[in-house]
Structure formats: C-alpha cells, structure tokens
C-alpha positions, 0 to 999 in steps of 0.5 A: 281188915282193920277198921281204923286207918293206919299207915304201914310201919315198915320204913319208907312205906306209906301204904294202908295197913292190912295186918296188925301183928304181934311178934316175939323176937330175941335181941342181940343179948338173947333177951326176949321181947315182943312188939305189935306193929301195923303192916301192909300185905307186901311187908307182912309177907316179907317179914314172915319170910325173913322171920322163917329164915333168920333168928334175930331182931328184925324190928330194925326194918320198922319205924322207931315208934314201936313199943317193945315189951320185954319178957323175963 
C-alpha cells in the first residue's frame, strides 16, 4: 500500500491508488518507452489483462499527465 495519497490515473476513475506500476510498451512506430502510473486495484487488473492479450500502446487509457521515457 502506498503511503502518499494519489488518485487513479485511469481516465474517469477517482478511486484511491493501490499500485504504482512501471510499464514498458512499444508505440505505433515500434519505439520503446516506459512510464510509471498510479492505478487502483480494479484498473491494475484490467491493464494487466489487456497487456497480456495485446501488444501496443495502452497509455491511451490513462490521463494525459503521465511522463513517458523513451528508450533507444
């Protein structure tokens, strides 16, 4: 459990955060980047299930204030 109070960064969700997760993804141009986001338990499970089934950029489900770190 996180000590600081954060709001889930999933679009439309205002629940308290249960997880701080860092994801690495490929964007549509096959560039690798990572980002860290705060999500509630419900959206942590949904993102995990989505990530297992689909390769691609799933940051579209998150609010725009996430910081992406590009890798070369």
